[in-house]
C-alpha positions in Angstrom: 10.4 15.8 6.5 11.8 12.7 4.7 11.9 9.3 6.1 15.6 9.5 6.2 15.7 12.7 8.0 13.1 11.5 10.5 15.2 8.5 11.4 18.3 10.7 11.8 16.4 12.9 14.3 15.2 9.7 16.0 18.6 8.2 16.2 20.1 11.5 17.7 17.3 11.8 20.2 17.9 8.2 21.4 21.6 8.9 21.9 21.3 12.5 23.7 17.7 13.2 24.8 18.9 15.8 27.2 20.5 17.9 24.2 17.6 18.0 21.6 14.0 18.9 21.7 11.2 16.3 21.4 10.4 15.4 17.8 6.7 14.9 16.9 5.6 14.5 13.3 3.0 16.8 11.9 0.8 13.7 11.0 0.7 12.6 14.8 0.1 16.2 15.9 -2.6 17.1 13.4 -4.0 13.7 12.5 -6.7 14.0 9.8 -7.3 17.7 10.4 -5.8 20.6 8.6 -5.6 22.7 11.7 -5.4 22.7 15.4 -5.5 25.1 18.1 -2.7 25.4 20.8 -3.1 27.1 24.1 0.1 28.6 25.4 0.4 31.2 28.2 -3.1 32.1 28.0 -3.1 32.8 24.4 -4.7 30.5 21.6 -2.5 29.8 18.7 -3.6 28.3 15.4 -1.3 25.7 13.6 -2.4 24.9 10.0 -1.3 23.2 6.9 -1.3 25.3 3.7 -2.4 24.2 0.3 1.2 23.9 -0.5 1.9 21.6 2.5 3.7 24.3 4.6 3.0 24.8 8.3 1.9 28.1 9.7 1.5 29.1 13.3 -0.5 32.2 14.0 -1.9 33.9 17.0 
């Protein structure tokens, strides 16, 4: 996501937080790691960055 589109999301969220989902950058979520595990409803999901820089969520 570009810096411009990120700031657009931030300004929209600041104006109407009850209408839009929380926005978290992948850099903040993943840090220096290429993958993380997310526990949801008793299942573990893997969120990872591909070699091409895409995000993939798998069960």
